[in-house]
N, C-alpha and C positions, 0 to 999 in steps of 0.2 A: 503575541504568539510568535514563536520562531519555528520555522520548518526547515529541517535538514534532510537532504538525501543521503541515506546510508548506503543503499544499493538500488540500482535501477536496471540491471540486466534482465532480459526477458528469457524465460524458459530454462535457463541454466546460467550459472555465474560466468562472467567473462574474465579475462586476465586482469582487467582493470576495475572490475566492479562485482560485488556480490549481487545476488538476486534481490527481489523487491523488498525494500524496507525504508521507512521514513520515520523520523523522530520529530514530534511536536512538543514544544515546551512553552509553558506559561505559568507564572506565579509559583514557580518551583515544582510544578507537576510535569511529569514526563510520560507521554503517551507514545507507544510504538505502534505504527500501522504496518502490518505484515512483517514477517520474519522468515524470509526465504533462505535458500542455500547460501551459506557463507556469511549471512548477515550478522550473526552474533559476534563474530570476530571483528567485523567492521564497526559494529555498534559501539564497541568499547573505546573507539577513538573519541566518542562524543558523550558517553554516559557510562558510569560504573555498573558492574553486575547488579549491585544492590539498589541502584538509583532509579530503576524503571517503576512507574506506579500502575500502569495498565497496558495491556496489549489488545489490539483489535485486528482480527484476521479476516480478510475479505473473502477468502475461499480456501479450499483444502487441496489445491494443487501444490506440489512440493516447493516450487519456486516462490511461494508466498507464505509458507507456514512451517516447513520442515525443521528449521532451526529452533522451534519451540522445544523440541526434545533435548537438544544440546543445552538450552537455557535451563531446562528442568534439572539437568545434571549440575550445572554451575550453581544453581540456587540451593542445591541439596548438599553438595560435598565441599563447600567453601571452608576456609579455616575457622570461621566463626559458627559453623554448624548451619542447620536449616534456616534459610531466610523465610519470613512469613509469606503465606500465599498472596499473590496479587491476582486481580481479575483478568481473565482472558475472554474476550467477546469474539465469538465465532459462529459459523453456521451450525446447524444441528449435527450432533455426532462428532464434534471436534475431538473430544478426549478419546472416544472409542476408535476413531480413525487413526489418530497419531500415536497412541500408546504402543501398539505392536511394533512400530518402526524402531523403537528404542528398547525393546525387550521389557517393557513395563506393562503392567495391567492398568486399566483405566483408573482404578482406585489410587494407585501410586501417583499417577500424573495429577489426579485431583487433590492429592495432599499438598502438591506444590503450587497449584494454581486453582483459582475459583472460576469455574467455567460458567459462562452466561450465554445463552443462545440469542443470536442476532435475529431481528425481525425488522421489517420496514417501519420507519417511524422516527420519532424524535426522542432524545434523551439528554441528560446532563451527565458529564463525566469529568470529575474534577472541576476546573474552571471553564471547560469547553461546553458549548452547545453543539450537539451532534445531530445530523439528519442522515438516515441511511435508506437505501432502496435497492431492490433487486435490479441487477443489470443482466446483459445478454451473453451468457457463457454456458458451456455444456453442463457444468455443475452449479449448485446453488452459490451465487456470487453477489456480493453487496458492494455498491459504490458508497462513498461517504462525503459529507460536507461538514467541516469543522469551523466554528465561528468563535471569536473571542475579541472583546473590546473593539468591535466595529470592523474587524478584519476577518476575511474568510478564505478558506482553501477547500477545493473539491478534488477528489481523487477517484479516477475511473475504475480502479482495479482492472481486471481483464474483462473485456466486453466487445461484442460486435456492436452494430448500430443500436442505439438505446435512447428512447425518449426519456427514460428515467434519469439518465446521465445529464441530459440537457436541463431537466428540472433541478437536479441537485446542484448543478454548476451555475444556475442563473444568477448573473451579476456578481459572481465570485471574483475576488481580487486575483486569485491564482487558481489555475486548473492544471493538475498533474494528470496527464492523459496518456494512456497507452497508445503506442504507434508501432505495433509489432510488424505490420505488413507495409510493403510498397504496393502501388497499384499494379497488379499483375493478374493475368487470367488464372483462375483456379483458387483464388483466395476464398476460404470458407466464410460466409457472411455472418454467421452467428458464433464466432469464436473470438476474433480480434478485429481491431480497427486498423485501417491503413493510416499513414500520416495525413493524407488528404482528408480522410473521414474525421480524424482527430481535429483538424482545423475547422471542418464544417460544424462539428459539435460545439467547439469553442465559440464560433461565430454566432450560432443559434442562441447560445446561452449568454452572449454578451459579456464574456469574462474580460478581466483587465489584462491578464497575461496567460499565455499558454506555454507549458513546458512538456515536451514529448518525453515519455519514459517507457519502461518495459522494452528496452532497445535490444533487439536480438543481434547476435554476433555477425551474421552474414549480410546485414543491410548496410548500405552506404549512408552514413549519417547526413551527408550533404544532400543526398536525394530526399531523405525524409524531411529535412528542413524545407527544401524547395517545394515538395508536394504540399506540406502544411501551409506554407506561405501563400500558395495559390488559392487557399480557401479562407484564411484568417489574416486580417491586416494589422492586428495588434502586435505587441511585443511577443516574441517567439524565440524559444531556445531549446537546447537539449539538456535533459537531466544529466548530472554527473555526481559521483560521490563527493560529499563535502559541500555541495552548493546549498546556500541558505537563503531564506526569505523571511521577512522583508530584508532587503539589502541596504 
């Protein structure tokens, strides 16, 4: 399995990064996890418009899902005509929530994608073994663990402190964990993690490597790394577009 960061900006795209998007590849199968603002353009550096096999959306905030509408246009109006629908796994109401943003009705969007509602549990998707669970965010949000051929990656999505995230990440080779906050008074506890809290979750889960992601524009990345390092003693780094694992 190969994991590529397509976009890692939190809340809105930064000059150097699209919002949340990750590409997982194995045995010729391509799974896109989240498709936030600006992600479709960046994704084309790593996969063609017709080359994605499935999409998994953690939740319905724009910085994680809004480029699905742009992708619907790309799959419908290409030079070779309509591409066949691919599955989109998302929280309940994904098609109904996203279709008005692009001037479509839900039926039109459903002609271009096959929508499947996420729930906590396990599933097989292509060559991947997937586990999902609810994490701690104001809207229905899922974290994910993906395993293939003895290697595993967990992704926090957006979350405050979450026992479910620790369970999903237990023993994972890689944890892509949001670190939207620095330790400051007034952080809302059930919205996002601080970098220190990301490190604490990684330490509790015993992960092999921690990568901080969902990085917001106004935080000093060096401070984020320092806070996380105070709680997690293993390999630690910041997400950046184009970074890949295993290295």
